[in-house]
Each structure stands twice: as structure tokens, then as C-alpha cells.
C-alpha positions in Angstrom: -2.1 3.6 -5.8 -2.5 0.5 -3.7 -1.9 1.5 -0.1 -1.3 -0.6 3.0 -4.6 -2.4 3.1 -4.6 -3.4 -0.5 -1.0 -4.6 -0.3 -1.7 -6.5 2.9 -4.7 -8.2 1.2 -2.6 -9.2 -1.7 0.1 -10.6 0.5 -2.5 -12.5 2.5 -4.0 -14.0 -0.6 -0.7 -15.0 -2.1 0.4 -16.6 1.2 -2.5 -19.0 0.9 -1.1 -20.4 -2.5 2.5 -19.5 -3.2 4.6 -21.0 -0.3 6.4 -24.1 -1.6 5.9 -23.2 -5.3 9.1 -23.3 -7.4 9.7 -20.7 -10.1 10.6 -22.4 -13.3 11.3 -19.1 -15.3 10.2 -15.6 -15.7 8.9 -14.2 -19.0 9.4 -10.5 -19.2 7.4 -8.5 -21.8 8.3 -5.0 -20.5 12.0 -4.5 -19.6 11.2 -1.2 -17.8 9.5 -2.9 -14.9 12.7 -4.8 -13.9 15.3 -3.1 -11.6 18.9 -3.9 -12.9 19.7 -6.3 -15.7 17.0 -8.4 -17.1 18.9 -11.5 -17.9 20.5 -11.4 -14.4 16.9 -11.1 -12.9 15.6 -14.1 -14.9 18.6 -16.3 -14.0 18.5 -15.3 -10.4 14.8 -16.3 -9.9 15.0 -19.4 -11.9 14.5 -22.6 -9.8 14.0 -20.6 -6.6 11.3 -21.8 -4.2 8.9 -19.3 -2.7 8.9 -19.4 1.0 6.2 -16.8 1.7 5.0 -13.3 0.9 5.0 -10.3 3.2 4.4 -6.5 3.1 6.8 -3.7 4.0 4.9 -0.4 3.8 3.3 -0.4 0.3 5.9 -2.9 -0.9 5.3 -6.7 -1.5 8.2 -8.9 -0.8 8.4 -12.5 -2.0 10.8 -14.4 0.2 12.7 -17.2 -1.6 15.0 -19.9 -0.5 18.7 -19.3 -0.1 18.0 -15.9 1.5 16.9 -14.3 -1.7 13.9 -12.0 -2.4 11.8 -10.5 -5.1 10.5 -7.0 -4.1 7.5 -5.6 -6.0 6.2 -2.1 -6.0 2.8 -1.8 -7.4 2.9 2.0 -7.8 -0.3 3.3 -9.5 -1.8 0.4 -11.3 0.2 -2.6 -10.6 -1.4 -5.9 -9.9 0.0 -9.4 -8.7 -2.3 -12.1 -10.0 -2.3 -15.8 -9.1 -3.5 -18.0 -11.9 -4.7 -21.5 -10.9 -4.2 -24.1 -13.7 -6.9 -26.4 -12.2 -9.5 -23.7 -12.4 -8.5 -22.9 -15.9 -7.9 -19.2 -15.0 -6.1 -17.0 -17.7 -5.5 -13.3 -16.7 -2.9 -12.9 -19.4 -3.6 -9.6 -21.3 -1.8 -6.7 -23.0 -1.0 -5.2 -19.6 0.9 -8.3 -18.4 4.5 -7.2 -18.0 6.0 -10.3 -16.3 4.9 -14.0 -16.0 6.4 -16.3 -13.4 5.9 -19.9 -14.6 5.8 -22.2 -11.7 6.6 -25.9 -11.5 3.0 -26.7 -10.7 2.0 -25.1 -14.0 0.3 -22.3 -12.2 1.4 -18.8 -12.9 2.0 -15.6 -11.1 1.5 -12.5 -13.3 2.6 -9.0 -12.7 0.3 -6.5 -14.7 0.6 -2.8 -14.9 -1.4 -0.5 -17.1 0.6 2.6 -16.6 3.9 0.8 -16.3 5.2 2.6 -13.1 5.5 -0.5 -11.0 8.6 -2.5 -10.8 10.3 -5.8 -9.7 13.7 -6.4 -8.3 15.8 -9.3 -7.1 17.9 -9.0 -3.9 19.8 -10.9 -1.4 18.9 -10.4 2.2 21.8 -7.9 2.8 21.0 -6.0 -0.4 17.4 -5.7 0.6 18.2 -4.4 4.0 20.7 -1.9 2.5 18.3 -0.8 -0.2 17.5 3.0 0.2 13.8 2.3 -0.2 13.7 -0.1 2.7 16.2 1.7 4.9 14.4 5.0 4.7 11.0 3.7 5.6 9.4 4.9 8.8 7.6 2.5 11.2 4.7 0.6 9.8 1.3 2.3 10.1 -0.3 -0.9 11.6 2.4 -1.3 14.1 3.1 2.3 15.2 2.5 3.1 18.9 1.3 6.3 20.4 4.7 7.0 21.8 6.2 6.3 18.3 3.9 8.9 16.8 4.7 11.4 19.4 8.4 11.0 18.9 8.0 11.2 15.0 6.0 14.4 15.3 8.4 16.1 17.6 8.7 19.7 16.5 7.8 19.1 12.9 5.9 22.0 11.3 4.7 19.9 8.3 1.0 19.9 7.6 -0.6 16.8 9.1 -1.8 15.3 5.9 1.8 15.6 4.4 3.2 14.1 7.5 1.0 11.0 7.3 1.8 10.4 3.7 5.6 10.7 4.1 6.9 7.1 3.9 10.0 8.2 5.8 7.7 9.2 8.7 5.1 6.4 8.6 5.0 3.5 6.0 1.9 2.5 4.1 -0.4 5.5 4.2 -1.5 7.2 1.0 -4.2 9.7 0.0 -7.2 7.6 0.8 -6.4 6.4 4.3 -4.8 9.8 5.3 -8.1 11.5 4.5 -10.3 8.9 6.2 -8.1 8.7 9.3 -7.9 12.5 9.7 -11.8 12.6 9.5 -12.2 9.9 12.1 -9.8 11.8 14.4 -11.5 15.1 13.8 -8.3 16.7 12.6 -7.9 19.2 9.8 -5.4 18.1 7.1 -3.7 21.5 7.3 -2.9 21.4 10.9 0.7 21.4 11.7 1.9 18.2 13.1 3.8 19.8 16.0 0.6 21.7 17.1 -1.2 18.4 18.1 -1.8 18.0 21.8 -1.6 14.7 23.5 -5.4 13.9 23.1 -5.2 14.6 19.4 -2.2 12.3 19.0 -4.1 9.6 20.8 -7.1 10.1 18.5 -4.9 10.1 15.4 -3.2 6.8 16.3 -6.5 5.1 17.2 -8.2 6.4 14.0 -5.2 5.2 11.8 -5.4 1.7 13.2 -9.2 1.6 13.1 -9.4 2.7 9.5 -6.6 0.5 8.2 -7.9 -2.6 9.9 -11.4 -2.1 8.7 -10.1 -1.6 5.2 -8.1 -4.9 5.4 -11.3 -6.6 6.6 -13.0 -5.3 3.5 -10.1 -6.5 1.3 -9.0 -3.0 0.4 -10.6 -0.2 -1.7 -11.5 -0.7 -5.4 -12.5 2.2 -7.5 -10.0 2.2 -10.2 -7.5 -0.7 -11.0 -6.9 -2.4 -7.7 -7.9 -6.1 -7.4 -6.5 -8.8 -5.0 -4.4 -11.7 -6.1 -7.4 -13.6 -7.3 -8.6 -10.7 -9.4 -11.5 -9.7 -7.0 -12.3 -6.2 -6.0 -12.2 -4.8 -2.5 -15.3 -3.1 -0.8 -13.9 -0.6 1.6 -14.9 2.2 -0.9 -18.5 1.6 0.2 -17.5 2.8 3.7 -15.6 6.1 2.7 -16.6 8.9 4.8 -14.8 11.7 2.9 -12.4 10.4 0.3 -13.8 11.3 -3.2 -17.0 12.7 -1.6 -16.4 16.4 -2.2 -19.7 18.3 -2.2 -21.7 15.5 -0.4 -23.1 15.7 3.2 -21.0 14.7 6.1 -22.2 11.5 7.6 -21.7 12.9 11.0 -23.1 16.4 11.0 -24.6 17.0 7.6 -22.2 19.8 6.6 -21.1 19.8 3.0 -17.6 18.2 2.5 -15.0 20.5 1.2 -11.6 19.9 -0.5 -8.3 21.6 -0.2 -4.8 21.1 -1.8 -2.1 19.8 0.6 1.3 19.2 -1.1 -0.4 19.2 -4.5 -2.8 16.5 -3.3 -6.5 16.9 -3.0 -7.9 16.4 0.5 -11.6 16.0 1.3 -12.6 17.1 4.9 -15.6 18.2 6.9 -15.2 21.9 8.0 -17.4 21.3 11.0 -15.9 18.0 12.2 -12.4 18.9 11.4 -12.0 22.6 12.2 -8.8 24.3 11.5 -8.2 25.3 15.2 -5.5 24.8 17.8 -7.2 23.0 20.9 -4.0 22.9 23.1 
């Protein structure tokens, strides 16, 4: 699933080309990817000008004129692709679920192999009141050390689960939780409330460090993720633990192990990330 760095990369790319574009119409090939009534969605987006694109957690939001918005959740395999008419690009394929035809004759395509992603049309008030938005925690890129301490409080949740809970911190998934915990030297099964002040500091720094490096690398591509131009990211070349079970730790040479946390596999170094209480 595209996480914060991938969604940020897509938003950054679309912001280079979409602002000022007018949506002529939307062709929908799979009704299940639209929240609400399909005809209403098509009529609502018609003749709307795109003002900009932004990220909210793992969600993409296209801001339109007249305080309207298109929200897009990519879920597991979703993609938003910009098709440049002058370059003769054509990304249309059997996985294309929605095509936004633009006044410039360029197109914006929503593609999704597994069909878990979705699009929705909202007014500004509706967007703010939408449960998905209202329940999001602070953004992982913006969270402060004090925010993190306050969120942790007395929570006995395992640290990996805490990081991936979008109501706690928005934007982190399996990849960057594993990588950040490794950088911070913290075991994924530690209880959040057992972290001391130094460990919280390390965790906050490692989160920001890992996420910013991943954004610089245009995200991680090892499955379906590509940016808005159809290009792969390269952060997977910098993975220290994610997907590296059985390999040697880059820091100490120990063999990386895996453990299940909330039904999700977590790879960690038993030496660099000991399951101890250092308080």
C-alpha cells in the first residue's frame, strides 16, 4: 500500500501539472471505486478547475474551485497517472477505473489492479466532517516530540501497532514502521507506554529521517507503486530491514528475524532492537 512518502511524491508530481486544468468530464469504468452515486460524482466534477493537490495522511486530495474536492485513497494498488497529450503518452489499460478528461486534452487516470481504492467528491464542510479525515491523528511528517509523548501516554499497545494506527499518527504503514523502529533501535513489540524520554526522542527523529529520505527517493517500488508519471521510486534500495528476513543486519551482522504484530509481519534485528526495558 502506498504510504506517506509515495502519496507525497504523487501529490508533488501532480502539483507540477494539474493546477489550472479544467475537468471536462469523468469516464467511470468500475462503479465500485466511486463513493456515493456515480452520476452525481460525474456531474459534480464536470467543468471544475483543479486548484492544487495535497496529501492528508495516505489520502490524496484534489482541491477544486468553489470549495469542492476530490478525495482519492489508493489503498493497496491504486495509481494516479498524468497523461501528457504533447508527449503522446497513453497509460490506459484494463486496470483503468476512472479517466478524467481535461480541457487541455491531457488526462488524469485512476488505475487499480485489486480495486480496493476509491474516489469521492466533497464540499469543504463534508470533507472536514468525513469520519476518515476527522479521525486521523497528527501527520507523521509534522508530529513533534511533545505530540508523540502525549499520544503515547499510558497506551499499552505494541509499538509497531501504535505507529500504524492512523488515529494515532497519520501516514505510516508497514514499510516505514519497520524502518523507523530499526533506526531508533526499538523492538516492534515494546509497549508504547514503556518508552522512556530518550527513546521517544529517538523514535521521533527516526520517523522524520526515514520518511524524508524516502520522499527524496520518490518512494518505494517493489510491487505496483509508481509516481504520477509512471516512474518507480528507489527507496527500496535503502531498506535496512523491511523484506530482509534472514539477511545480515547492516549495522551488526546479526541475522534479521521476523515476528507477527497485529497480524502483520515485522522484520527486526534482535541485537540492535532488543526486547528490553531501558527506563
